[in-house]
C-alpha positions as CSV (number, residue, x, y, z in Angstrom):
1,X,130.7,182.7,-19.8
2,X,128.9,179.8,-21.5
3,X,127.3,176.9,-19.4
4,X,125.8,173.6,-20.2
5,X,123.3,171.4,-18.2
6,X,122.5,167.9,-19.0
7,X,119.0,167.5,-19.6
8,X,116.3,164.8,-19.2
9,X,112.7,166.1,-19.7
10,X,112.9,169.3,-17.2
11,X,115.4,168.1,-14.8
12,X,119.2,167.5,-14.6
13,X,119.9,164.1,-16.4
14,X,120.9,161.5,-13.6
15,X,123.9,160.2,-15.5
16,X,125.9,162.7,-17.7
17,X,127.5,159.8,-19.8
18,X,124.0,158.8,-21.0
19,X,122.1,162.0,-21.5
20,X,120.9,163.1,-25.0
21,X,120.3,166.8,-24.6
22,X,122.1,169.9,-23.2
23,X,120.7,173.2,-22.2
24,X,123.4,175.8,-23.2
25,X,123.0,179.3,-22.1
26,X,125.2,182.4,-21.4
27,X,125.7,184.0,-18.0
28,X,126.1,187.7,-17.9
29,X,126.5,189.0,-14.5
30,X,123.5,187.2,-12.7
31,X,121.5,186.8,-16.0
32,X,121.0,183.7,-18.2
33,X,121.0,184.7,-22.2
34,X,120.4,182.7,-25.2
35,X,119.4,179.6,-24.1
36,X,119.1,176.8,-26.4
37,X,118.6,172.9,-26.5
38,X,121.6,170.9,-28.1
39,X,121.8,167.3,-29.0
40,X,124.2,165.6,-27.0
41,X,123.5,162.0,-28.4
42,X,127.0,160.3,-29.2
43,X,127.9,157.7,-26.6
44,X,131.8,158.1,-27.7
45,X,133.2,160.0,-24.9
46,X,135.9,162.0,-27.0
47,X,133.1,163.2,-29.4
48,X,131.0,164.2,-26.2
49,X,134.0,166.5,-25.3
50,X,134.4,167.8,-28.6
51,X,130.7,168.9,-28.7
52,X,131.4,170.7,-25.5
53,X,134.4,172.5,-27.0
54,X,132.7,173.5,-30.2
55,X,129.9,174.9,-28.4
56,X,132.5,177.0,-26.3
57,X,131.4,175.6,-23.0
58,X,133.2,176.7,-20.0
59,X,131.2,174.9,-17.1
60,X,129.2,171.7,-17.2
61,X,126.5,171.1,-14.6
62,X,125.6,167.5,-14.6
63,X,124.4,164.6,-12.4
64,X,126.6,161.6,-12.1
65,X,129.5,161.3,-14.2
66,X,132.2,158.6,-15.1
67,X,135.7,159.4,-14.1
68,X,137.0,158.9,-17.6
69,X,134.5,161.3,-19.0
70,X,135.0,163.8,-16.4
71,X,138.8,163.4,-16.6
72,X,138.6,164.2,-20.4
73,X,136.2,167.4,-20.1
74,X,138.4,168.8,-17.3
75,X,141.5,168.3,-19.4
76,X,139.9,170.2,-22.2
77,X,139.4,173.1,-19.8
78,X,135.8,172.8,-19.0
79,X,134.8,173.1,-15.2
80,X,132.6,170.2,-14.2
81,X,130.1,170.5,-11.2
82,X,129.1,166.8,-10.9
83,X,126.5,165.1,-8.5
84,X,123.6,167.4,-9.1
85,X,119.7,166.9,-9.2
86,X,116.6,168.9,-9.6
87,X,114.5,170.9,-12.1
88,X,116.7,172.9,-14.8
89,X,115.4,176.3,-13.7
90,X,116.2,175.7,-9.9
91,X,119.8,174.3,-10.6
92,X,120.2,177.1,-13.0
93,X,118.9,179.8,-10.5
94,X,121.2,178.0,-7.5
95,X,124.3,178.1,-9.8
96,X,123.9,182.1,-10.6
97,X,123.7,182.8,-6.6
98,X,126.3,180.1,-5.5
99,X,123.7,177.8,-4.0
100,X,124.3,174.7,-5.4
101,X,125.8,173.3,-2.1
102,X,122.3,173.1,-0.9
103,X,121.5,169.4,-0.1
104,X,118.3,169.6,-2.3
105,X,120.6,169.8,-5.4
106,X,122.7,166.8,-4.4
107,X,122.3,163.4,-5.8
108,X,121.5,160.8,-3.1
109,X,124.5,159.1,-1.9
110,X,126.7,162.2,-2.5
111,X,125.4,164.0,0.7
112,X,127.1,164.7,4.0
113,X,128.6,161.9,5.6
114,X,129.4,160.1,2.3
115,X,133.1,159.1,2.1
116,X,135.2,161.5,0.0
117,X,138.6,160.9,-2.0
118,X,140.1,164.2,-2.6
119,X,136.6,165.9,-2.3
120,X,134.8,163.2,-4.4
121,X,132.6,160.6,-3.2
122,X,134.0,157.0,-3.0
123,X,133.0,154.7,-5.9
124,X,133.0,150.9,-6.1
125,X,132.6,149.1,-9.2
126,X,131.7,152.4,-11.1
127,X,128.8,153.0,-8.7
128,X,128.7,155.8,-6.2
129,X,128.1,154.2,-2.8
130,X,127.9,155.2,1.0
131,X,130.7,153.7,3.1
132,X,129.4,150.5,5.0
133,X,129.2,152.4,8.4
134,X,126.5,154.7,7.0
135,X,124.4,152.2,5.2
136,X,120.8,151.1,6.3
137,X,119.7,147.9,8.1
138,X,119.8,145.7,4.9
139,X,123.2,147.0,3.6
140,X,121.4,149.6,1.3
141,X,122.6,153.2,0.9
142,X,120.6,156.0,1.7
143,X,118.4,157.4,-1.2
């Protein structure tokens, strides 16, 4: 199975829509093979989807992602695992053992208690936010 991770330096890129590189690798059993960095520089959403298709990516691990891009990627047949954070190696390791649900791999604002719509975090104005009842003293979300 071919997997891609959005990359910024040595961590998962915070926002998929703006990342410039992917780390693409094959998963065979519980082993990672054939790692390579690939450019992912276009800002045109259908072209981003085409890159994933051309690379044969079946799973995309990423940080926050816009609904339009996520919808397009999923429609192309790629499984999207969004809202991730952490070092590339730790996230890949957690993916291999089914451990991505650990809170340390979840972007702030996407943790336990955040309002979900069909299993997803509530978004207002394109930005993911905590519901009002979970905000801090001055109306700021956690993280």
